C-alpha positions in Angstrom: -4.0 -1.5 -3.8 -0.7 -0.5 -1.5 -3.0 1.4 0.8 -4.1 -2.1 2.0 -0.8 -2.9 2.9 -0.1 0.2 4.9 2.9 1.0 2.6 3.0 3.1 -0.8 6.1 3.5 -2.6 7.6 6.6 -3.8 7.7 5.7 -7.4 4.8 4.2 -9.2 5.4 4.4 -12.8 3.9 3.1 -15.8 6.8 1.6 -17.9 4.9 0.3 -21.0 1.7 -1.4 -22.3 1.1 -4.9 -23.3 -1.9 -5.3 -25.3 -4.6 -4.3 -22.8 -2.6 -3.7 -19.8 -0.4 -1.1 -18.2 3.1 -2.6 -17.4 3.7 -0.5 -13.9 6.8 -0.4 -11.8 6.8 0.4 -8.5 10.0 1.4 -6.3 12.2 3.4 -4.3 15.1 5.4 -5.0 17.9 5.0 -2.3 20.7 7.0 -1.5 24.1 5.1 -0.5 26.3 7.8 0.1 26.4 11.7 -1.0 27.3 10.5 -4.8 25.8 7.2 -5.3 22.1 6.2 -5.5 20.3 3.1 -6.2 16.6 1.6 -6.8 14.5 -0.7 -4.8 12.4 -2.5 -6.6 8.9 -2.9 -5.1 6.9 -4.9 -7.3 6.3 -5.2 -11.2 2.7 -5.1 -11.9 0.1 -5.9 -15.0 -2.8 -3.1 -14.4 -5.9 -3.6 -16.9 -6.6 -0.4 -18.6 -10.3 -1.0 -18.7 -10.8 -2.5 -15.5 -8.4 -1.1 -13.4 -7.5 -4.9 -12.0 -4.0 -5.3 -10.7 -2.0 -8.5 -11.1 1.6 -9.0 -9.8 4.2 -9.9 -12.6 6.6 -11.5 -9.9 
């Protein structure tokens, strides 16, 4: 899916499962300075565990 947009987030992880869907969080980890970091969410998605169909939660 992200390849179609020409951009792939650095981190794509399954957060949890809801019924037949995985809830997937896509994000980047941004360094603010030498000691602080934060996450920049690209999106949250449902991914059907049987069909692979992706639906944006936002």
